[in-house]
PATOR-378705 format. One record per residue (C-alpha): x, y, z; residue in one letter. Coordinates in steps of 0.05 Angstrom, whole numbers, padded with zeros to 5 digits, always signed. Layout:
N
XYZA
...
END
This chain:
333
+00301-01193+00448X
+00255-01229+00400X
+00197-01194+00366X
+00146-01234+00406X
+00180-01214+00472X
+00178-01140+00451X
+00104-01144+00434X
+00088-01177+00501X
+00128-01124+00538X
+00093-01067+00502X
+00026-01098+00517X
+00043-01104+00591X
+00065-01031+00593X
+00000-01008+00559X
-00042-01049+00608X
-00004-01018+00666X
-00016-00947+00639X
-00090-00962+00630X
-00095-00987+00702X
-00061-00924+00729X
-00105-00879+00687X
-00169-00913+00711X
-00146-00909+00783X
-00131-00835+00776X
-00199-00820+00746X
-00233-00860+00800X
-00207-00811+00851X
-00229-00749+00812X
-00297-00769+00786X
-00360-00785+00825X
-00378-00859+00826X
-00433-00877+00778X
-00502-00866+00809X
-00474-00829+00870X
-00514-00770+00898X
-00482-00709+00931X
-00430-00658+00912X
-00370-00682+00952X
-00313-00709+00911X
-00284-00777+00928X
-00224-00746+00962X
-00189-00766+01026X
-00229-00747+01089X
-00174-00700+01113X
-00176-00660+01048X
-00252-00653+01051X
-00250-00630+01123X
-00196-00578+01107X
-00240-00551+01050X
-00299-00544+01097X
-00257-00506+01148X
-00231-00460+01094X
-00301-00445+01070X
-00322-00430+01141X
-00263-00384+01151X
-00279-00347+01086X
-00352-00338+01108X
-00330-00310+01176X
-00280-00262+01145X
-00332-00239+01094X
-00382-00224+01149X
-00329-00186+01188X
-00311-00145+01127X
-00384-00129+01113X
-00394-00106+01185X
-00330-00063+01181X
-00353-00033+01115X
-00422-00015+01145X
-00387+00018+01204X
-00341+00058+01158X
-00402+00081+01117X
-00436+00106+01180X
-00371+00141+01201X
-00366+00174+01132X
-00437+00200+01137X
-00423+00229+01206X
-00359+00260+01179X
-00396+00293+01122X
-00448+00320+01170X
-00394+00347+01217X
-00358+00379+01157X
-00422+00414+01136X
-00431+00441+01207X
-00359+00465+01208X
-00367+00502+01142X
-00429+00536+01167X
-00397+00553+01235X
-00338+00585+01200X
-00385+00624+01155X
-00420+00652+01216X
-00353+00669+01248X
-00334+00709+01186X
-00401+00744+01188X
-00391+00759+01262X
-00324+00791+01246X
-00359+00841+01200X
-00424+00849+01238X
-00405+00918+01265X
-00384+00941+01196X
-00448+00916+01164X
-00488+00951+01217X
-00452+01015+01200X
-00465+01005+01126X
-00539+00995+01138X
-00545+01051+01190X
-00520+01106+01143X
-00571+01096+01087X
-00625+01082+01138X
-00613+01149+01172X
-00613+01182+01104X
-00679+01150+01086X
-00712+01170+01151X
-00688+01242+01143X
-00714+01247+01072X
-00781+01217+01090X
-00788+01267+01147X
-00773+01324+01099X
-00823+01299+01047X
-00877+01290+01101X
-00868+01361+01126X
-00869+01391+01057X
-00933+01355+01038X
-00966+01370+01105X
-00950+01444+01108X
-00965+01462+01036X
-01027+01446+00997X
-00995+01464+00931X
-00921+01460+00914X
-00883+01505+00867X
-00845+01473+00811X
-00779+01481+00849X
-00808+01451+00912X
-00839+01395+00873X
-00771+01380+00842X
-00738+01379+00910X
-00789+01329+00936X
-00779+01285+00875X
-00703+01287+00886X
-00712+01269+00959X
-00756+01210+00938X
-00704+01186+00887X
-00649+01190+00940X
-00693+01153+00989X
-00704+01098+00938X
-00629+01093+00925X
-00616+01086+01000X
-00668+01032+01006X
-00638+00995+00947X
-00569+00998+00980X
-00597+00966+01043X
-00632+00913+01001X
-00567+00895+00967X
-00529+00891+01034X
-00583+00845+01062X
-00581+00802+00999X
-00505+00794+01004X
-00512+00775+01077X
-00564+00722+01060X
-00519+00694+01005X
-00460+00687+01052X
-00499+00660+01112X
-00539+00607+01074X
-00532+00544+01116X
-00543+00494+01060X
-00510+00491+00993X
-00557+00502+00934X
-00518+00460+00886X
-00455+00469+00846X
-00455+00502+00779X
-00424+00558+00738X
-00404+00616+00783X
-00381+00685+00761X
-00315+00698+00798X
-00321+00773+00790X
-00390+00776+00820X
-00370+00731+00878X
-00308+00772+00893X
-00346+00838+00890X
-00398+00812+00938X
-00344+00790+00987X
-00308+00857+00978X
-00371+00895+00999X
-00375+00853+01061X
-00302+00864+01078X
-00299+00938+01060X
-00309+00961+01132X
-00244+00926+01151X
-00208+00948+01088X
-00225+01021+01080X
-00181+01046+01137X
-00122+01001+01119X
-00112+00996+01044X
-00139+01010+00975X
-00178+00953+00945X
-00167+00937+00871X
-00209+00883+00838X
-00189+00857+00768X
-00234+00796+00758X
-00268+00810+00692X
-00258+00772+00627X
-00250+00702+00657X
-00299+00644+00644X
-00346+00620+00698X
-00317+00569+00746X
-00348+00505+00773X
-00370+00517+00844X
-00422+00541+00893X
-00427+00617+00898X
-00439+00618+00973X
-00379+00573+00987X
-00334+00613+00941X
-00358+00677+00973X
-00338+00648+01041X
-00268+00634+01014X
-00256+00703+00986X
-00287+00738+01046X
-00239+00702+01092X
-00179+00718+01047X
-00199+00792+01043X
-00209+00797+01119X
-00142+00764+01132X
-00108+00811+01082X
-00140+00871+01117X
-00118+00848+01186X
-00047+00839+01162X
-00043+00914+01149X
-00037+00966+01204X
-00094+01018+01200X
-00080+01090+01181X
-00037+01085+01118X
-00087+01074+01063X
-00046+01113+01012X
+00014+01065+01016X
-00021+00998+01024X
-00061+00958+00975X
-00102+00894+00971X
-00109+00871+00899X
-00152+00813+00873X
-00133+00790+00803X
-00166+00734+00763X
-00136+00703+00701X
-00138+00639+00661X
-00080+00596+00685X
-00098+00544+00632X
-00143+00573+00578X
-00210+00538+00579X
-00190+00493+00637X
-00168+00530+00700X
-00180+00600+00728X
-00131+00628+00780X
-00150+00682+00829X
-00096+00717+00869X
-00108+00758+00932X
-00046+00801+00944X
-00033+00847+01002X
+00023+00892+01026X
+00016+00870+01098X
+00064+00843+01149X
+00075+00776+01115X
+00081+00706+01144X
+00144+00675+01175X
+00168+00609+01144X
+00152+00567+01206X
+00081+00593+01207X
+00072+00588+01132X
+00081+00512+01136X
+00022+00505+01184X
-00023+00561+01159X
-00076+00513+01132X
-00077+00468+01193X
-00143+00470+01232X
-00142+00512+01295X
-00073+00541+01280X
-00072+00616+01288X
-00022+00671+01304X
-00077+00719+01326X
-00089+00736+01399X
-00137+00695+01440X
-00208+00713+01424X
-00190+00745+01357X
-00179+00684+01313X
-00204+00612+01315X
-00154+00582+01267X
-00211+00553+01225X
-00216+00604+01168X
-00159+00583+01123X
-00168+00509+01139X
-00241+00514+01117X
-00222+00554+01055X
-00172+00501+01036X
-00224+00446+01045X
-00276+00484+01003X
-00228+00497+00946X
-00200+00426+00943X
-00271+00397+00946X
-00286+00437+00883X
-00226+00406+00848X
-00180+00466+00858X
-00120+00487+00899X
-00103+00540+00951X
-00031+00560+00962X
+00007+00619+00993X
+00071+00657+00979X
+00095+00703+01034X
+00155+00730+01071X
+00159+00774+01133X
+00152+00848+01115X
+00137+00832+01041X
+00063+00818+01042X
+00026+00755+01022X
-00005+00726+00959X
-00059+00673+00966X
-00072+00637+00900X
-00137+00599+00887X
-00144+00556+00825X
-00212+00530+00803X
-00235+00488+00744X
-00273+00524+00690X
-00347+00506+00689X
-00359+00449+00640X
-00285+00431+00633X
-00263+00360+00645X
-00233+00349+00714X
-00157+00353+00714X
-00114+00301+00748X
-00084+00328+00813X
-00014+00329+00785X
-00036+00375+00728X
-00071+00423+00776X
-00010+00424+00821X
+00033+00441+00761X
-00009+00504+00750X
+00007+00530+00820X
END
């Protein structure tokens, strides 16, 4: 092929490429001076785009409606959960009502007796000898101690029966356990010795009333697992320690009771599951305890075997410590 023929061929190819390029751009770019946002695409493509946009808008509206419905359901769930927690707290208080009445009645009778004695002494004698004066002062001191005991019992009851949480902050495990122990002592004193070893651990993150509800339930369950009448051979022991120094505190409630069979142990934290006779247990106590502990970032587990007692283990994050991932908390158990 001659040089001229090659030049003509190359020129024709270049012209062809230019024509194709211009045609391609004409389909992608708005014509000069045109108004509107629709590209110069085939009518079928434009219609399909409109249908897609319409579908997206419909799906978005449906998702927003579903999300609003889920939000309302979540609010109702939180309200129901709060009512359930309070109901279980009242059930626990009902279980110890007779015992608390007994605890209050004893110092109250003592107060009334002392006041009667003091009144008679002051009424019958215009002047008191030094010995009589000393006896009256001792009676007044004992009366004050009895009144203080009643005040503390009422305060503990108010703490456990508070219907609303007062916030979550540093809580002294030892103080919480001792308060719960006083409330459960009526059930415990005829069944087992109570040993509390909860000093020397850092404060945990949690609400005192909620934690008191947990340990009260665990102590009452431990007491009811032991047959009354053999206090010298049975024991309920509460021990607190740092499972992970500066991060996690573990509290164990151990008893020498009847223990739990394997098939029951698997369901023990299920709501409404109970092995107690009708009218004695509701099956809510341990389920609520489990919910409280997990909501505070902790765990609640049990080790037990028939005839060998039970150990309930509560782990709670130390106040101010960073939250641990669930796998790390589980590894502590």
